[in-house]
N, C-alpha and C positions, 0 to 999 in steps of 0.2 A: 519635473519637478523636486528641490527637496524638502523633506518636510522637519517643521521644527519642533521637537518636545516642549510645548509648555510648564509641563510638571521640573522643576528648580530642583529639587531635590527626591527623591525617593523614598520614603520610608521603610523599602527592603529591601533584603542583600542578597538571600535564596529562593531563589522558587523553582518546585519541583513539578514538572507536567510528566504525563501520558498519556501514550497515543499506542491503537492495537494493532494488529498486524490488519491483512484485507486482502480480498481475492480481487480481481479486475476482470472485464472483458467479457461475460459472463461469456461463452461461446462468441456471437455473433455483435458484442457491443464493443469490440475493436477503439480501445481509446476513449470511451464514451460513459461504460457503463464499470462502475465499483460496490463492492463491497466490504463493508467491517466486520471482522474476524475479530470473536473473541477466543481465539487460539492463546496466544501470545500478545506482550504487549511491552513496547520499550520504554526505561525512565529516561528523561533530560533535568542534569541537576544544574540547574543554572547561578550562576553566582558574580557577583559585582566586588569590584574592589574598586575604588575610589580614587582616582589619580591628582597631582597636586596643579596637573598645569593639559592642560584639553589640546592633545596632539593627535597625532596617529594610536589607532585601537590598536590592543591587541588580544587575542586569541587563543585559547589553549585549550587544544581539545583533545580527552584522556579518558577510553573507551575501558568497558567491558566487559564479560562473558563472553559466549561462541560463537568461531568464527573471528571473535575480535579483530587479531594479527592481521586480520586481511584488507583491515577498512583503514584507508590514511587518517595520520593524523593532522596535517595539511591542512586548514582551515581553507582554501581553495579548494582545495579534491575531495572535501570530508561533505553528505549533504547536510548537515548542519551548522556546521562555518562558513558554508555560503548563502542559507537562512540568515546565521546573524552577522554576517559584511555585508548582508545587503539591507537588511532593518536598520543595523548602525549608522551607516552610512547615508539612509533616508531620511531619516530620526535625529540626524547629529550630536549619537550619544558618544562621544570619541573621551568626554568627562572617567571613562571608568576602563582597566582592565576585566577581560571576560575569563572565564575558565566555565567549559563545556564537560561535568561529567556521562559519559552515558553507558547505561543500564544494558547493553545490548541482550537483549530477547528474546530475538529475532533474528537468528543469524541470517549475514549476505549471502544471497546466493539461493535461499530458497522458492522464489517468487511468490509469499506471501508477503510484498508489501515493507521490505525492512528500511531503508533508504528512507521510503515515505514516512513512518511512522517516527523517525528520527526527527524528520528535517519538520513533520506537523508536529511535533512536543516540541519543538527547541521554538516556532513561534510563535505558537500558544503560550510559551512560557515569559517567552520578551512582551508580549501583549499586553498580561499582566504585569508585571512585576516592576512596567512605565507604566502602565494605566493608558495607555498610546490608546484605545478603542477602536483598534481598527473592524472595519464588517470583515465578516466573514467572508465572502469574495475575493477580499483583496488580500485577506489570514492567508488564504488558501495560494496566491499567487507569490505572495514568500515563499511557500511553503514547495514549489512546484519548482522555485530554484532551488532546492535540492539535489532535483532529478535529474540534474545536468549531470551531477557527479557520477549516477552513475545508468543513465540514459542517454546520454552528450546531446540530451532535448528535453524541456517543459516538457508536460502530461500528467495529466489530473486523478487519473482514474485511481488510483492506490489513493494517492493523497486525499481526494473528497471522502473516499470511502473511512479511512483511519480517523480522519479530522472529523465528519458528522453521526459515524454509523452505518447500522443498516445496509439499504440499499439508494444509492442514487446516479440521477444522469447529468452527464459532465455537457456543459453546453457554450461553443467556445468564444461562436461568431453568432451576431454581431458584435457582439460583449460578452462575457468570461460569466459564467453563470451557473445554478447547481441546484439539484431539480432532488429531493431526499424524500424516499416515502417507505413508512414502514416498515419492515418485513413482517411475515406472516409467524405466527406465536409459533409452531409446532415445522418451522423451517431448521433441518438439520444438513451440516454439512460435514464431510471425511474428507480433509487434507491427504493427500500423502508426496513425500519427500526424499526420491530415488535421492540415497546419498551418493553421489557422480561427484566428480570432480567440472566443474563451470567456468568457463573464461571469464577473466577480469571484464569489469562495462560489461556483461550477461543480455542485460537489456539489451545494449544498442547490438548487442550481436547478432538477439534472435531478431530483433528492427530488418536487420539486413538482408537477415532469409524469408523477408515477404515479398510477393512478389509488384509489382509497380504495375497493374493494369491487369486488372480481372473482367472478366463478364458481364453484362451488364445482367445475363440470367443469375449467374450468382450472385453479383448485388443486391437484387429483386428478393432473392431466397435468402440473406441473411439481412436483408431491411423488413421482410414478412418476419420472421423469429424475432428478432428485436424491439419488434410492436409486442410479439407475444409478450413478452418476458414484463414487458412492462405493462401491458393489460396484467397480466398477473398477478405485478406485485399491488399494482391498485386496486385486484379484488380482492386480493389474498388469497387467490387461490396457486397452491404448493404444484399441483398436476399441471398445470397453467403456466406456470412456470417453465418449468421443467420442461414441455412441449417444444419451449422458443428455443433451449437450448443446445443448438443447431448451427456449428458453423463451417463451412465450406468453401471459408477463405483462407482462416488465421492457422484454424487448426494443422490443415496438412502438413502446409507449408513448416510449421513446426516440429510437428509429432517424428520428425525428422530427426531433429536434438535430442528428442528424447528416448532412452533406450526402454522398451517394453510397454510402450505407452497401449499399441493395441489391442494387446493381452492384459495388458491393467484394466484397460475398460471396457472390454467383453466381459472379464469377467465380473469386474464390480456392477454390473448392469445385469448381469443374473445373479446377484447378490440380493440383491433387490435396491441396488440406487438406483432414480428415475429416470437421472439426467447426470452427464460428466464431461469435463470440460479438464482445458490445458488455466489452470491456474497463474493468471499474467503472461508474462513471456516464461514461466516454468522456470526449471523439470517439474516442480509439483504439477500435478493436478487433482481435482478437486469434483469428489462426487454431489449430489443434491439427493436429499430422501426427505421426506412427510413427518419422520419422527425419528426419537433417538434408537427406537430398539432395535431396529436391525441394521446401527452404525457402529455394532463392533463387528459382526458378518462380516459388513464390504470390508472395513477396516485389517481383520484377519486375512479375507480374503486379496486384499494388495497386498498384504506382506507375504502372504505365501506367495503368490504371483512372482511379486521379487526375488521373494526364496529360491525360485527355480530359478532364474536367471543369475543367480549368485550377484546378486544388485542388493545391498543392506537399503533398507529405508526406515522412516518414521512417519507415524501417521498421525494426526492430529481431530477428535471426534470435535466440533464445537457448534455454536449457535452465532449468528448474524451480532456486531457488538454495538456499545452503546455510544462511542464513539471516543473523543478524546475528551481529557481531565487535568485541573491543575490540583492535582496533591498537597502538596502543604504552600507554605509562604509565609515570608520570616525576613 
């Protein structure tokens, strides 16, 4: 059912929101676990132009930043545009034209929640500028609309990590719920991005690589590991978290899409990483440590390993993020 915004006029005309990068799954938590990362962030500048007549809405998308040329400007194919379209329709905001300028600091295709960050920042900006007072679960559902642009389906793991920051569990049935758990103080992540070509709709392609059926034994093993991760976050125990980051279902299927995966994983663990996983749909991988002191060593090891394979890469040493926020409003 459509909703009506009770605010006849808004005193604001521009809102700037940011949302951080994120990683999803953490090994066995496919489509359930999200973790915000303070490595990079997208900025969304939402600008309003009041029209004299209330008719169909106009949304113009502008994008700048690394990889921006590969992102569609059509609102119906852009993660921010899809979020905006749904909120505008539900809250009957057709009396405005909208300009959404995206400062893309999280390049698409990295496996660091690029589309999720833009979608989250857009939803947060709309909620603030129009004083919609949307609750967190509903706001995240709006933001997840943007994931259809990159994954073909709505999914919430990166969305939740980017919005809340820290560690988030997504529970979608019988209703959509999010459980946020604060991350241990010294949890350090090293994200490694191989600079390889990735297909359009990369997440959708990675999903199609997954098996349709899995043996019960493997499902039980992954469930046990996922529970260990949750217990580790509740106990603020990094070693316990890392003990659970072991995936016997998704990783074996997707590692074939990532050149050098086995070599980078083996050498990262030898260099001091406590756990290693594919970041979301890849091709990024992520190492987990209990301090930043060994982060540089693991980062250098990743670069050296890919160098021997004649593949360039970028690495980011980071910590869990604090989530999306409003930068300014006027």
